[in-house]
C-alpha positions as CSV (number, residue, x, y, z in Angstrom):
1,M,-32.0,-6.5,28.0
2,E,-32.7,-3.1,26.4
3,V,-29.1,-2.1,27.0
4,L,-27.7,-5.6,26.0
5,G,-29.2,-5.4,22.5
6,P,-27.2,-2.3,21.3
7,L,-24.1,-3.6,23.0
8,L,-24.3,-6.9,21.1
9,V,-24.8,-5.0,17.8
10,Y,-21.8,-2.7,18.5
11,F,-19.5,-5.2,20.2
12,P,-17.8,-6.7,17.1
13,G,-17.2,-3.2,15.6
14,L,-16.0,-1.7,18.9
15,L,-13.7,-4.6,19.5
16,M,-12.1,-4.3,16.1
17,T,-11.8,-0.5,16.5
18,V,-10.0,-0.9,19.9
19,I,-7.7,-3.5,18.3
20,F,-7.0,-1.1,15.4
21,I,-6.3,1.8,17.7
22,I,-3.9,-0.2,19.9
23,S,-2.1,-1.6,17.0
24,F,-1.9,1.8,15.2
25,R,-0.6,3.6,18.3
26,K,2.0,0.9,18.8
27,E,3.3,0.9,15.2
28,P,1.4,2.6,12.3
29,R,3.7,1.2,9.7
30,Q,2.4,-2.3,9.5
31,F,0.0,-4.1,7.1
32,R,-2.2,-5.7,9.7
33,N,-3.5,-2.2,10.7
34,A,-5.2,-2.1,7.2
35,I,-7.0,-5.4,7.9
36,F,-8.1,-4.2,11.4
37,L,-9.5,-1.0,10.0
38,L,-11.4,-2.7,7.3
39,F,-13.1,-5.1,9.7
40,A,-13.9,-2.3,12.1
41,L,-15.7,-0.4,9.3
42,M,-17.4,-3.6,8.1
43,F,-18.9,-4.2,11.6
44,L,-19.5,-0.6,12.7
45,L,-21.3,0.9,9.6
46,P,-24.2,-1.6,9.6
47,A,-24.5,-1.3,13.4
48,L,-24.7,2.5,13.1
49,L,-27.4,2.3,10.4
50,L,-29.5,-0.1,12.5
51,Q,-29.0,1.7,15.8
52,F,-30.1,5.1,14.5
53,G,-33.1,3.8,12.6
54,Q,-31.6,4.3,9.1
55,Q,-32.8,1.0,7.8
56,W,-33.8,2.7,4.6
57,M,-30.1,3.1,3.8
58,V,-29.5,-0.6,4.0
59,L,-31.0,-1.3,0.5
60,P,-29.0,1.5,-1.3
61,L,-25.9,0.3,0.5
62,V,-26.5,-3.3,-0.6
63,L,-27.1,-2.1,-4.2
64,V,-23.8,-0.1,-4.1
65,I,-22.0,-3.2,-2.9
66,I,-23.6,-5.3,-5.7
67,A,-22.8,-2.7,-8.4
68,S,-19.3,-1.9,-7.2
69,P,-17.6,-4.8,-9.0
70,L,-19.1,-3.7,-12.4
71,V,-18.2,-0.1,-11.7
72,T,-14.7,-1.2,-10.7
73,L,-14.3,-3.2,-13.9
74,I,-15.3,-0.3,-16.1
75,F,-13.0,2.0,-14.3
76,L,-10.0,-0.3,-14.5
77,I,-10.4,-0.9,-18.2
78,A,-11.0,2.8,-18.9
79,N,-7.9,3.7,-16.8
80,T,-5.8,1.2,-18.7
81,I,-6.7,2.9,-22.0
82,I,-5.8,6.3,-20.6
83,V,-2.5,5.2,-19.1
84,V,-1.4,3.3,-22.3
85,R,-2.1,6.5,-24.4
86,H,0.1,8.5,-22.0
87,E,2.8,6.1,-21.1
88,G,2.9,3.5,-23.9
89,L,2.1,-0.2,-23.9
90,R,4.0,-2.3,-21.4
91,L,3.3,-4.7,-18.5
92,A,3.2,-1.9,-15.9
93,T,0.6,0.1,-17.8
94,V,-1.8,-2.8,-18.4
95,L,-2.0,-3.8,-14.7
96,P,-5.5,-2.3,-14.2
97,A,-6.8,-4.4,-17.1
98,L,-5.1,-7.5,-15.8
99,L,-6.7,-6.9,-12.4
100,A,-10.1,-6.4,-14.2
101,F,-9.7,-9.8,-16.0
102,A,-8.8,-11.5,-12.7
103,I,-11.9,-10.2,-11.1
104,I,-14.0,-11.3,-14.1
105,G,-12.4,-14.8,-13.8
106,W,-13.1,-15.0,-10.1
107,F,-16.8,-14.2,-10.6
108,A,-17.0,-16.5,-13.6
109,A,-15.5,-19.4,-11.7
110,M,-17.9,-18.8,-8.8
111,L,-20.9,-18.8,-11.2
112,V,-19.8,-21.9,-13.1
113,A,-19.2,-23.8,-9.9
114,A,-22.8,-22.9,-8.7
115,I,-24.4,-23.9,-12.0
116,F,-22.5,-27.0,-13.1
117,H,-21.8,-30.2,-11.2
118,F,-18.1,-30.9,-11.1
119,P,-16.2,-33.8,-9.4
120,S,-15.7,-33.1,-5.7
121,W,-12.0,-32.6,-6.1
122,L,-12.5,-29.9,-8.7
123,Q,-15.2,-28.2,-6.6
124,S,-12.8,-28.2,-3.7
125,I,-10.1,-26.5,-5.9
126,I,-12.5,-23.9,-7.1
127,G,-13.5,-23.3,-3.5
128,L,-9.9,-22.6,-2.6
129,A,-9.6,-20.2,-5.5
130,M,-12.7,-18.4,-4.3
131,L,-11.3,-18.0,-0.8
132,E,-7.9,-16.8,-2.0
133,G,-9.5,-14.4,-4.4
134,L,-11.8,-13.1,-1.6
135,W,-8.8,-12.4,0.6
136,F,-7.0,-10.7,-2.3
137,M,-9.8,-8.3,-2.9
138,M,-10.4,-7.6,0.8
139,S,-6.8,-6.9,1.4
140,F,-6.7,-4.6,-1.7
141,V,-9.6,-2.6,-0.3
142,A,-8.1,-2.6,3.2
143,L,-4.7,-1.3,1.9
144,L,-6.4,1.4,-0.2
145,L,-8.3,2.7,2.8
146,Y,-5.4,2.5,5.2
147,T,-2.8,4.0,2.9
148,T,-5.1,6.9,2.2
149,L,-5.6,7.5,6.0
150,Y,-1.8,7.1,6.6
151,R,-0.9,9.7,4.0
152,I,-3.3,12.4,5.2
153,L,-2.5,12.2,8.9
154,P,-1.1,15.5,10.2
155,R,2.6,15.3,11.2
156,K,3.9,18.4,12.9
157,R,7.5,17.4,13.6
158,V,11.0,18.7,12.9
159,Y,13.0,16.0,11.1
160,D,16.7,15.5,11.5
161,A,16.9,14.1,8.0
162,I,14.6,14.2,5.0
163,I,15.3,11.2,2.7
164,I,14.3,11.6,-1.0
165,H,13.7,8.3,-2.8
166,G,15.1,8.2,-6.3
167,A,13.3,7.6,-9.6
168,G,14.3,7.6,-13.2
169,L,16.3,10.2,-15.0
170,M,16.1,11.9,-18.4
171,G,19.7,12.1,-19.3
172,T,21.2,13.9,-16.3
173,E,17.9,15.6,-15.3
174,P,15.3,14.3,-12.9
175,T,12.1,13.1,-14.4
176,P,8.9,15.1,-13.6
177,L,8.0,12.3,-11.1
178,L,11.4,12.7,-9.3
179,Q,11.2,16.5,-9.5
180,G,7.9,16.3,-7.6
181,R,9.6,14.3,-4.8
182,I,12.5,16.7,-4.6
183,D,10.3,19.8,-4.5
184,K,8.1,18.2,-1.8
185,A,11.2,17.4,0.3
186,V,12.7,20.9,-0.1
187,D,9.4,22.5,0.7
188,L,9.3,20.4,3.9
189,W,12.9,21.4,4.7
190,I,12.1,25.1,4.3
191,K,8.9,24.8,6.3
192,Q,10.9,23.4,9.3
193,G,13.3,26.3,9.2
194,K,15.9,24.7,6.9
195,R,16.9,22.4,9.8
196,G,18.2,18.9,9.2
197,V,19.8,17.4,6.1
198,L,18.4,16.4,2.8
199,V,19.4,12.8,1.8
200,A,19.4,12.3,-1.9
201,S,19.0,8.5,-2.2
202,G,19.4,6.7,-5.6
203,G,22.2,4.9,-7.4
204,Q,23.2,4.9,-11.0
205,G,21.3,2.6,-13.4
206,A,22.9,0.8,-16.3
207,D,21.3,3.2,-18.7
208,E,22.0,6.4,-16.6
209,E,24.9,8.8,-17.1
210,I,25.0,9.8,-13.5
211,S,23.5,8.6,-10.2
212,E,20.0,9.7,-9.3
213,A,21.5,11.1,-6.1
214,E,23.8,13.4,-8.0
215,A,21.0,14.5,-10.3
216,M,18.9,15.3,-7.3
217,R,21.8,17.3,-5.7
218,R,22.3,19.3,-8.9
219,Y,18.5,20.1,-9.1
220,M,18.3,21.2,-5.5
221,V,21.4,23.4,-5.8
222,Q,20.6,24.9,-9.2
223,H,16.8,25.2,-9.0
224,R,15.9,25.4,-5.3
225,D,19.0,27.2,-3.9
226,V,19.8,24.5,-1.4
227,P,23.4,24.8,-0.2
228,D,25.6,21.8,-0.8
229,Q,26.4,21.4,2.9
230,A,22.7,20.6,3.5
231,I,22.7,17.7,1.1
232,V,23.9,14.1,1.8
233,L,24.4,11.8,-1.1
234,E,23.5,8.1,-1.0
235,D,24.4,6.9,-4.5
236,K,24.6,3.1,-4.1
237,S,20.9,2.0,-3.8
238,T,19.0,0.4,-6.7
239,T,15.8,-0.6,-4.9
240,T,13.4,1.0,-2.4
241,F,14.7,-1.3,0.3
242,E,18.2,-0.3,-0.4
243,N,17.2,3.3,-0.3
244,V,16.2,2.8,3.3
245,V,19.0,0.6,4.3
246,F,21.9,2.6,2.9
247,S,20.3,5.9,4.0
248,K,20.1,4.6,7.5
249,R,23.8,3.7,7.5
250,L,24.7,7.2,6.5
251,L,22.5,8.7,9.2
252,D,23.7,6.3,11.9
253,A,27.2,7.6,11.1
254,L,26.0,11.3,11.4
255,H,24.2,10.6,14.6
256,P,26.4,8.0,16.3
257,S,25.2,8.5,19.9
258,Q,21.7,10.1,19.7
259,P,18.3,9.1,18.3
260,Y,17.0,10.9,15.2
261,R,13.8,11.0,13.2
262,C,13.4,11.1,9.4
263,A,10.9,11.9,6.8
264,L,10.7,9.6,3.8
265,V,9.7,11.6,0.8
266,T,8.4,9.6,-2.2
267,S,5.4,9.5,-4.5
268,D,2.1,9.3,-2.5
269,Y,1.3,5.8,-3.8
270,H,4.7,4.6,-2.6
271,V,4.7,6.0,0.9
272,F,3.4,3.0,2.9
273,R,5.8,0.4,1.4
274,A,8.8,2.7,2.0
275,C,7.7,3.2,5.6
276,E,7.2,-0.6,6.1
277,Y,10.8,-1.1,4.9
278,A,11.9,1.6,7.4
279,R,10.2,-0.3,10.2
280,T,11.9,-3.5,9.1
281,V,15.4,-2.0,9.4
282,G,14.7,0.0,12.5
283,L,14.6,3.5,11.0
284,T,12.3,5.9,12.8
285,A,10.6,7.7,10.0
286,D,7.3,9.2,8.8
287,G,6.2,9.0,5.2
288,V,5.5,12.1,3.1
289,G,4.0,11.8,-0.3
290,S,4.4,13.9,-3.4
291,H,1.6,14.3,-5.9
292,T,1.0,11.7,-8.6
293,R,-1.0,12.4,-11.7
294,A,-4.5,11.2,-11.2
295,Y,-4.6,9.0,-14.4
296,Y,-1.4,7.1,-13.3
297,W,-2.3,6.6,-9.6
298,P,-4.4,3.4,-10.0
299,T,-1.7,1.7,-12.0
300,A,1.0,2.7,-9.5
301,F,-1.1,1.6,-6.5
302,I,-1.8,-1.8,-8.1
303,R,2.0,-2.3,-8.5
304,E,2.5,-1.3,-4.9
305,F,-0.2,-3.7,-3.7
306,I,1.5,-6.6,-5.6
307,A,4.8,-5.7,-4.0
308,I,3.2,-5.6,-0.5
309,T,1.3,-8.8,-1.1
310,K,4.6,-10.6,-2.0
311,A,5.9,-9.5,1.4
312,H,2.7,-10.6,3.2
313,W,2.1,-14.0,1.7
314,M,1.4,-15.9,4.9
315,P,-2.5,-15.4,4.9
316,Y,-2.6,-17.1,1.5
317,V,-0.7,-20.1,3.0
318,V,-3.0,-20.2,6.0
319,I,-6.1,-20.2,3.8
320,A,-4.6,-23.0,1.7
321,A,-3.7,-25.0,4.9
322,L,-7.1,-24.6,6.4
323,W,-8.6,-25.8,3.0
324,A,-6.3,-28.8,2.9
325,F,-6.7,-29.9,6.5
326,P,-10.0,-31.8,6.2
327,I,-8.8,-33.3,2.9
328,I,-5.6,-34.6,4.6
329,I,-7.7,-35.9,7.5
330,N,-10.0,-37.8,5.2
331,L,-7.0,-39.3,3.3
332,I,-5.5,-40.4,6.6
333,K,-8.7,-42.0,7.6
334,A,-9.1,-43.8,4.2
335,L,-5.5,-45.1,4.4
336,W,-5.9,-46.1,8.0
337,L,-9.1,-48.0,7.4
């Protein structure tokens, strides 16, 4: 019995950890790994505190959890002000504030539902909103933790191709954001002995004089002394998904009968989504992130999270279906009787 007690305490956390490790080793570029990691931490941390007699840490931990929504709200609103000052007022720059208002609305709805008596159908709808909001926040935290882990994992490989994801241009010059991606890719190329090719991936926007791929090529040749023969242009893509698809077509043609491995170089907040797309199209690739200015990172990550959530909408449908199931059963019973 003395052994059984600790085992029961650790079992949920160890089970989720094993599931996470198996899933991660099988394919690290999938969203479910983030959920497995979050649940593993949620079960393991309290178990460790209890096992090693650190009960005194439970109260501070609870206080941190309680205070974290308020701290998060203050941070999101403050970050919005900073980003708007630097980047101007537009939808993309106010995303942190919109997320803050959504969190406030979620807690307000929960408080109102607890205080006031509403008709059962309205209480039920509020309950659904609570569940959907809870999953939204949990998946946000899970993705934040997992993408951080994914980015910092060491990768000591020699890549056959280094794909640079395009971004906006200033006239015919790469923006500072795109320059950061190019420099990161060239540094990686030099580090691996200038082996492999550099794939400049990016089409020409309606307001751009040249393609992003051509702008990247010029920058690498003129500012980083990269020879033209080491650069492959992919100048048709207009989205991240097309970056991956069209680059794969070029590389398949370069390696018609042998496997190859790529590095996808993009901004650090963008790495995981690019790698998910690579997995979808069957491209063997690792993500490498370039530095993003600290003030802009929260805004960029929220945008990425929204894009990833759109691709992983099924949990929201499952939650709604589970919520609706007893209602449907009751309706059937009422009609039948």
